[in-house]
C-alpha distance (Angstrom), angle and dihedral (degrees) to the residues before:
residue distance angle dihedral
M1 . . .
P2 3.82 . .
S3 3.78 115.4 .
L4 3.79 119.4 -105.7
S5 3.80 114.6 -97.7
P6 3.85 111.3 -108.2
A7 3.80 88.7 -132.2
V8 3.80 92.3 53.9
A9 3.81 90.6 47.1
E10 3.81 92.1 50.9
I11 3.80 94.4 49.8
R12 3.80 92.1 46.8
R13 3.79 90.5 49.8
A14 3.81 91.0 50.8
V15 3.79 91.5 50.8
R16 3.81 92.4 45.4
T17 3.81 90.3 54.2
A18 3.80 92.8 47.8
L19 3.81 91.7 51.0
E20 3.81 95.1 51.3
G21 3.80 91.9 100.8
V22 3.81 94.8 45.8
P23 3.84 116.6 96.3
D24 3.79 120.7 -114.1
A25 3.82 114.9 -99.7
A26 3.82 91.0 23.9
T27 3.79 124.2 139.8
I28 3.80 115.0 -115.0
V29 3.79 129.1 -172.6
V30 3.80 123.5 -142.9
A31 3.79 116.9 -158.9
L32 3.80 103.0 -133.7
S33 3.79 124.5 -170.4
G34 3.79 93.3 163.3
G35 3.80 92.3 -114.3
A36 3.80 121.5 128.0
D37 3.82 95.1 -96.3
S38 3.79 97.5 51.7
L39 3.81 93.8 37.0
A40 3.80 92.3 53.3
L41 3.81 88.7 46.7
A42 3.81 92.0 50.4
A43 3.81 92.8 49.5
A44 3.81 92.9 49.1
T45 3.81 92.3 45.0
A46 3.81 92.0 50.9
F47 3.81 89.5 52.3
E48 3.81 96.0 46.2
A49 3.81 94.5 43.1
R50 3.79 93.6 53.8
S51 3.81 95.7 72.0
R52 3.82 91.8 47.1
G53 3.79 97.6 49.3
M54 3.81 93.0 -115.7
E55 3.78 123.5 153.5
V56 3.80 113.8 -133.2
V57 3.78 118.9 -154.2
S58 3.80 120.7 -173.2
A59 3.79 118.9 -146.5
T60 3.79 118.2 -159.8
I61 3.79 116.6 -172.1
D62 3.80 118.1 -153.2
H63 3.81 108.2 -156.6
G64 3.79 92.8 -175.6
L65 3.80 90.7 -138.2
Q66 3.80 98.1 128.4
D67 3.77 139.8 33.9
G68 3.78 112.9 -85.7
S69 3.80 94.8 20.2
A70 3.80 91.9 131.9
D71 3.81 90.9 53.2
A72 3.81 91.0 48.1
A73 3.81 90.5 51.3
A74 3.81 92.1 48.4
S75 3.81 90.2 49.3
A76 3.81 91.2 52.0
A77 3.80 90.4 50.1
A78 3.81 90.6 50.6
K79 3.80 90.8 52.5
A80 3.79 89.9 51.8
Q81 3.79 90.7 51.4
A82 3.80 89.6 51.3
L83 3.81 87.2 57.1
G84 3.81 90.3 53.3
I85 3.80 94.1 -102.7
R86 3.79 124.0 136.4
S87 3.78 104.8 -123.8
L88 3.79 133.5 -149.9
V89 3.81 129.1 -172.1
A90 3.80 123.1 -160.2
R91 3.80 125.4 -172.1
V92 3.81 114.7 -148.6
E93 3.77 134.6 -169.4
V94 3.80 112.9 -128.1
S95 3.79 110.9 -147.9
G96 3.78 139.6 149.5
V97 3.79 97.1 53.7
A98 3.82 95.2 174.5
D99 3.81 89.6 122.1
G100 3.79 92.2 43.5
P101 3.81 135.1 -83.0
E102 3.82 92.8 -83.5
A103 3.81 92.8 58.1
A104 3.80 92.9 43.1
A105 3.80 92.2 50.7
R106 3.80 91.0 46.9
D107 3.80 92.3 51.4
A108 3.81 91.7 49.2
R109 3.81 91.5 46.8
Y110 3.79 95.1 50.6
A111 3.79 91.6 46.7
A112 3.82 90.1 53.6
L113 3.82 92.5 46.4
R114 3.81 90.0 49.0
D115 3.81 90.5 52.5
I116 3.80 91.9 49.4
A117 3.81 92.5 47.6
T118 3.79 90.9 50.5
R119 3.79 93.6 46.7
E120 3.82 92.0 48.3
A121 3.83 92.5 43.9
A122 3.80 86.0 -127.9
A123 3.79 120.3 -173.7
A124 3.81 90.8 -145.9
V125 3.79 145.8 -4.6
L126 3.81 115.3 -133.2
L127 3.80 119.0 -148.0
G128 3.80 125.6 -163.9
H129 3.81 100.8 -136.2
T130 3.80 112.3 144.0
L131 3.79 135.6 -158.4
D132 3.81 87.7 -92.0
D133 3.81 90.5 56.9
Q134 3.81 89.2 49.3
A135 3.81 91.9 51.6
E136 3.81 91.1 49.8
T137 3.81 90.9 49.6
V138 3.80 93.1 50.9
L139 3.81 92.4 46.6
L140 3.81 91.4 49.9
G141 3.79 90.4 49.8
L142 3.80 90.4 49.9
A143 3.80 92.1 50.0
R144 3.81 91.6 50.2
G145 3.80 93.7 48.7
A146 3.79 87.7 -126.6
G147 3.80 95.7 155.5
A148 3.78 135.2 -125.7
T149 3.80 95.0 -47.0
S150 3.80 91.8 61.5
L151 3.80 92.5 42.3
Q152 3.81 89.3 59.1
G153 3.78 85.5 75.4
M154 3.78 119.8 -164.7
A155 3.78 120.0 -15.4
P156 3.82 116.8 -125.5
A157 3.81 88.5 -136.2
R158 3.78 133.0 11.9
E159 3.78 140.5 152.0
D160 3.79 118.2 -138.5
E161 3.79 129.9 -144.4
D162 3.82 90.5 -90.6
G163 3.80 91.5 57.5
V164 3.82 94.5 -108.3
R165 3.80 112.5 143.6
W166 3.81 115.8 -141.9
L167 3.82 120.6 -161.1
R168 3.81 127.9 -171.3
P169 3.81 105.4 -170.0
L170 3.82 95.6 172.8
L171 3.81 101.6 57.3
G172 3.80 89.4 110.0
V173 3.81 93.6 47.9
R174 3.82 126.2 88.6
R175 3.79 119.1 -127.0
E176 3.79 91.1 -118.4
M177 3.81 87.8 63.7
T178 3.81 93.4 59.1
E179 3.79 89.4 49.1
A180 3.81 89.0 51.6
V181 3.82 89.5 51.8
C182 3.78 91.5 54.0
A183 3.80 91.3 48.2
A184 3.82 92.9 47.9
S185 3.82 92.7 45.9
D186 3.79 95.8 43.6
L187 3.81 91.3 -118.4
D188 3.79 113.6 156.4
S189 3.79 104.6 -142.4
W190 3.81 125.5 -157.5
H191 3.80 120.1 -118.1
D192 3.79 109.6 -144.5
P193 3.84 109.0 -139.1
H194 3.81 88.8 -146.3
N195 3.81 88.5 66.6
R196 3.82 87.7 70.3
E197 3.79 98.7 45.1
H198 3.78 111.0 105.5
R199 3.80 92.7 -158.5
F200 3.81 84.7 82.7
V201 3.79 112.0 80.2
R202 3.81 93.7 -144.9
V203 3.81 90.3 57.1
R204 3.81 90.0 52.4
V205 3.79 90.1 50.6
R206 3.80 91.1 48.8
E207 3.79 98.4 45.8
N208 3.81 103.0 29.0
V209 3.80 114.5 18.6
L210 3.81 103.6 41.1
P211 3.83 94.3 45.1
V212 3.82 90.0 51.9
L213 3.81 90.9 50.0
E214 3.80 90.4 49.1
S215 3.80 90.7 48.5
E216 3.80 96.7 46.5
L217 3.82 101.8 34.2
G218 3.77 100.9 30.0
P219 3.81 134.3 -106.9
G220 3.77 123.6 -47.5
I221 3.81 99.0 55.6
A222 3.82 93.5 127.2
E223 3.80 91.5 49.9
A224 3.82 91.1 47.5
L225 3.80 91.8 51.9
A226 3.81 90.7 49.1
R227 3.83 90.5 50.2
T228 3.79 89.2 51.2
A229 3.80 89.8 54.8
E230 3.80 91.4 49.8
Q231 3.82 93.2 49.5
L232 3.80 92.3 48.4
R233 3.81 90.9 50.3
E234 3.80 89.2 53.8
D235 3.81 90.0 51.3
A236 3.80 91.0 47.0
E237 3.81 92.0 51.8
A238 3.80 90.0 52.9
F239 3.81 90.7 48.1
D240 3.79 91.2 48.7
E241 3.80 91.2 55.3
M242 3.80 90.4 51.2
I243 3.80 92.0 46.8
H244 3.79 95.2 51.2
E245 3.80 90.9 48.6
T246 3.82 90.4 49.3
I247 3.79 96.4 44.6
E248 3.80 92.9 58.8
D249 3.80 89.1 65.5
I250 3.81 102.2 39.4
V251 3.83 106.5 36.7
E252 3.79 125.9 83.0
H253 3.77 132.6 175.3
A254 3.79 114.5 -105.8
E255 3.79 134.4 -173.6
A256 3.83 107.7 -69.2
G257 3.78 91.3 -5.8
I258 3.76 148.0 2.6
S259 3.81 135.8 -66.0
V260 3.80 134.4 -147.9
S261 3.80 128.6 -155.2
V262 3.81 113.1 -105.7
P263 3.86 95.6 -153.2
A264 3.80 90.8 49.7
L265 3.83 92.4 49.7
A266 3.80 90.4 46.8
A267 3.80 91.2 51.8
N268 3.80 92.7 56.7
P269 3.82 125.3 82.2
A270 3.81 114.2 -98.3
A271 3.82 93.5 -106.9
L272 3.80 92.4 54.8
R273 3.82 93.3 40.3
N274 3.81 92.0 53.3
R275 3.80 92.6 47.4
I276 3.80 90.4 51.6
I277 3.80 90.5 52.0
R278 3.80 92.5 49.7
L279 3.80 93.1 45.5
V280 3.81 93.8 49.4
A281 3.81 92.4 49.9
H282 3.79 92.5 46.5
S283 3.80 99.1 43.3
E284 3.81 95.0 46.5
F285 3.83 102.1 35.3
G286 3.81 106.1 12.2
A287 3.81 88.8 -116.2
S288 3.81 119.4 154.7
L289 3.79 106.0 -154.9
S290 3.79 123.4 -152.0
R291 3.79 118.5 -134.7
T292 3.82 90.2 -103.4
Q293 3.80 91.6 53.6
T294 3.80 91.5 45.7
L295 3.79 92.0 52.2
E296 3.81 91.3 48.5
V297 3.79 89.8 55.8
A298 3.81 90.2 45.5
R299 3.82 89.2 55.3
L300 3.81 87.5 64.4
V301 3.79 84.1 67.5
T302 3.79 104.8 33.6
D303 3.81 103.3 29.1
W304 3.80 106.1 26.6
S305 3.81 113.8 170.5
G306 3.78 101.9 152.9
Q307 3.83 97.3 -79.2
G308 3.80 116.1 165.4
P309 3.80 131.4 -118.2
I310 3.79 119.1 -48.3
D311 3.80 117.8 -132.0
L312 3.79 112.1 -130.7
P313 3.82 132.3 172.1
G314 3.82 104.3 -67.9
C315 3.80 95.5 -14.3
T316 3.79 147.4 42.4
A317 3.78 132.2 -125.4
A318 3.81 121.7 -148.0
R319 3.77 137.0 164.3
H320 3.79 117.1 -117.5
G321 3.77 110.8 178.5
A322 3.77 109.2 -61.2
R323 3.80 95.6 -9.6
I324 3.80 138.3 74.4
V325 3.80 108.2 -137.9
F326 3.80 120.8 -154.9
A327 3.80 110.0 -162.3
A328 3.79 135.5 175.6
R329 3.77 115.3 -101.6
């Protein structure tokens, strides 16, 4: 018998590790575009799920943003069926492109995947992001000055507010490895034309910026960026534990909102104080505060001179005596 391709073995091992916390006989969804990353992920998932009695469902999202998108989606579904996977195709409308077409398409795609996962009672949704995708994400966050949260990149596993569990088994795998899997397994992957269009900033990072960094600074830039994301996630997890322990003692419910002790906030280091402010606003009102907004709220603690309420997304923050009160608008 022919020996197993090292690329196939590596992808299967990555998927096996990611599925360790998923119950046997569960249903799992694989997001499948038909590209090399998602196709290699689907093939490995189908193999690993077989011995554990899991049902694998592929979900292909047609954004309708280019000619022939319906045909591409149908082709991806057919490839999934050839792997023994039950396939679903969902067409979405991409609207609200204020943050750019990439963000709008991503939001529509995740909403559709969430609906499918809920409908199928899936234990997890598997996404085909690779180490290269992680490096691009971290570099984009660095360029935008988005702070440590953005530089954490994509989490290998997380559960969202709707209870959907998202897994990214391939974050430690280079893109060239998924292409090698497809070649070794005779899987004909789809090449998305949008991945060559330089009007998209991620494409420019992939084809222009990262190659220049590799050329000028030496190889291993993508791996270094991915390690940075992992280290920052570890720091963030430690901070989160500290924050939740602290919040229990300094937060009280208030009329139409929640309040935080000024002396307690003042006693904490700036990094912890700012994280508490962001967490309170997000957990109570779903507000994601920018750094500028966070610092304005912090000034109610550190530089109080009688300033009035601060307008935030979905809420306000104001100082009342020795407390900062967050209230719905």
